[in-house]
C-alpha positions, 0 to 999 in steps of 0.5 A: 499499499503505498504512502499516498494512498494512505496518506489521502485515506487521511487526508479525506478523514479528516476533511469527512470530519469537518464536513461533519462539523458544518453538517450534512444530511442524515439519512437514518436514525439519531446522528445527534447522540445515536446510531445513523447513518450520515452522508457527506457526499462525494461518495463518502457516508459513515453508519455508526454512532456518534457524539454531538454530531461526530463518530464516536464508537463503533461505525464504517467509513466508506471514501473513495479512497477506501473504507474503515471498520471499526471504533470512532473516537472524535471523528477519526479512527482510534482502536481497532479496526480494519481499513481497505484500500483502493488498491486491494491493501487491507489493513487490520490491527490497532490505530491510535488518531487515523494514523495506524499506531501499534499491531498489525498486518497488512496483506498486500494484493501481490498476496505478501503480509506483513504483520508486525509494529506501527508508529505513526503510520510506518512499519517499526520495530520488530515484523515479519513479511510474508 
């Protein structure tokens, strides 16, 4: 998974949170303080839990640059989750403030797999690529 794809996903997430604060269309449920679906336009959608109109708790964000399913804290991926990217790469593991941080696994389109540590979106510490 190229760094540019990961950075594009994070930028999209940040823009998405900004749009959330400005308001968009809650199409199902309680997008203020409950469970619902918010449509942000341009192919961005969030299904899950909200706190003060911001994704918070378990949910799924879909965006043209990929998707994230897992825990959100104040609008960004934080905790355990899974990301998919347009190139077919998949990440499962720990997230901190919207970045891969902690233990995780990346499955690449060519069939190779990296399992190990991440620090601020970069491979870090002991890890194994197979």
